[in-house]
N, C-alpha and C positions, 0 to 999 in steps of 0.2 A: 595340519598341525600348525598352530600359530607360533611364528617366531617372536620372542619378547625381547624388547630392545630398550636400553637406557642410554640416553644422550648426555654426554659429560663435555660441556664447552662453555666458557665464560661469555660468549656472545649471544644475547638473547634472540637476535634475528636467525642465527644458525640453529639454535635449538627450535625456534618456532618453525622456521622453514623445513628442517629435516624432519620435524614431527608431522608436519602437514603431509609431506611427500610420502612417508612410511606408513602412516596410518590410512591412507587411501589405498594401500595394497591390501589385498584380500588375506594374505597369509603372514601379515607383520602387524605387531601392534607395539607401539612405543608406551612402556609402562611407567616411566619415569625419567626425571631429568636432574642435573646438577650444574652448578655454576663454577666449581673448581674440583681439583683432583681430591682434596680431602672429603669434600661432600660426596663425591662420586664413589670413593671407597664405601663410605657408610651406607648410601643409596643402594648399591650393587649388592651389599651384604644383606640388606633388608628384602630387596626385590628379587634377587637370584634370576636375572634375565639370562638369556641365551647368548646375546650380543651386546657389547658396550661399544658406542661410538665415542671415542676419546680423542679430545684435542691435545696436541703436543705441548703447546705453550699455554699455561694458565697460571693465575696468581694462587698463593697459598701452597699448593702442590701441584707440580707439573704432571703431565700425562705419563711420562715415562716411570716416575716413582708410584704414581697411582696405579699403573699396570702391574707393577712388581707387587704391591701391596695386595691387589686384588686376588692376583693369581697364588700368591702365597697363603692368602687367608682361605682359598678354595682348594687348597691342596694342588695347587697348579704346576706341581713339578713333574706331574706325568700325565698320560692320557686317562680320561675317566668322565663319567657323566656328572653333570652339575658344574662343571668348570666353564665358565663364561669365555667366549672368543672375544679379543679385543682388536677393534678395527680402528687404527690412528688416524685422526683427522688433520690434515696439514693445508696450510694457505699455498705453500710452495712445496716442490718435491725436493726437500732438503737433504742433501747428502749426509750432513753430520747426524741425522737422526736415525738413518735406516739401521746400521748395526746396533746401536743402543736400543732401539725399539724391539727389534728382533730377539736381542738378548733378554730384554725385560719380558718377552712373552707375546708380543703382538703377532696377530695372524695376518695382517696386512695393512695397506695403506690406502687412503682415499683422499683426494683433493676436494676441498670444500665447495669447488665449483663444479662438482659432479652434476650430471643430469639426473632426473627422477629415477630413470631406467637403470643407469650405473649405481646409483645409490642403493636401490632394491636388490640389484643383481650381487652387489658387494655384500650385502648383509645375508643373503641366501647362501653365497659361496662359503663365507667363513662359518656360518651356522651348521652347514654340512660338514665342516671339519677340514675344508681345503684351505690353502693359503691363497691370499690375493697378493701375489708378487708379480708385478709387472716386469717384462724383460729388462728395462731399464733399471729396476730397483735390484734385480738379480745380478746385473753387471756391476753395479756399484757396490753390492755386498761383496762379490768376488774381489774387486779391486781394493777394498778395504782390507780384506785378509791379506792380500799381496802387500800393501803398504805396512801392515803389522809386522810381516816378516815370519810367516810360518805358524805352526800349531801353537796353541795357547793353553790347551788342556794338558794336564800333567800325565793322564794315564788313557791307554787304550784298552784297558782290560775288559770293559764291557763289550766291546767288539767281538771278543772271542765267544760270546753268547750265541752270535748270528751264525747261521748257516751259510755256505758260500753263495747260494743264490739270494739270500737276503742281503748280504753285504754287497753284492752286484746291484741290487735294487736301490740300496741306500746310496751307492756311488753315482748312480744315474739321477736320481732325485735331487742330489747335491750339485749336480752339474746343470739342473734346470729343467730336465725333461719332464714332461707330463706322464701320468699313467698310460695314456694311449700311446705315446711315443716309446715308452719304455716296454709295452707289450709288443709293439712292432719290432722292437730292437731285439728283444729276447724270444720272439716267436711263441708268445703265450696269450692266453686271453687277459683282457684288461681286468676282470674281476680277480684273476689270480695275482696280478700285480698289487691289487688293493689288498687282498689277504695277507701277502708277504709284508706290504707295508704296515698293516696293522700289527703284525707279530713284531716288526722292528721297533714301534713305538712302545709296544708293551715291554719287550725285552730290555730297551735302553732307558725306560722311564721317561720318555718324551711324549709331548703333548699334541704336536702336529707338525706340519711340512716345515714350517720356518725353523722350528726347534732342531729338526732333523738336520736341515741344511747347515745351521750354524754348528751343531755337534760334529758333523762329517768334517768340516773345514777346521775346527778347533783341534781335533785329534790327528789331523794330517791324513785322513782316509782320502781326501781330495785335496789338491794343491792348486792355487791360481795357474792357469796356463795348461793344465792337464787336458 
């Protein structure tokens, strides 16, 4: 099954370079490009790609606002078919954008100097519904919550819909553990963890792992330093 990609970046060389690298992959096809966030929102609406490579800094409309608009327009408040995954492109591993991009709905981050293999792997990871969060990004996300000083969401009511095991899985996800690590910790099959996590996303109306991590910290289920 071919992964359909749209590249949104104001630099022509980046669009061209990534296009060549991705189109060389047997399972990936670049179906469109855009030179700014506003055009990106329009092209994504027309083409309905699986993955969007989104630059953070662009004229007219930046990548963060474009991401919000794309996901809002696609019913991106929760998990579901047809909602594109957004992979943020950045020249630098910038602290200030990590929290804002995840809150906007990004599924991960990719440096523009990534190799062909890293680029293709990143597209496959987010297309499969997984988060592309490096340990350094996760650490900074936790540090940002610590700086903000505790929970920001007003209510934990939706947490009551989770079973005890689902709450446990969400807690471990928020602490940065992979499905395999959670399976080992809980002494269950990895597929069982995936099933639990799928139910968590459905019950909480969340889209993916980054949203789940942000939610867990915002409601205080997990706190920095736990």
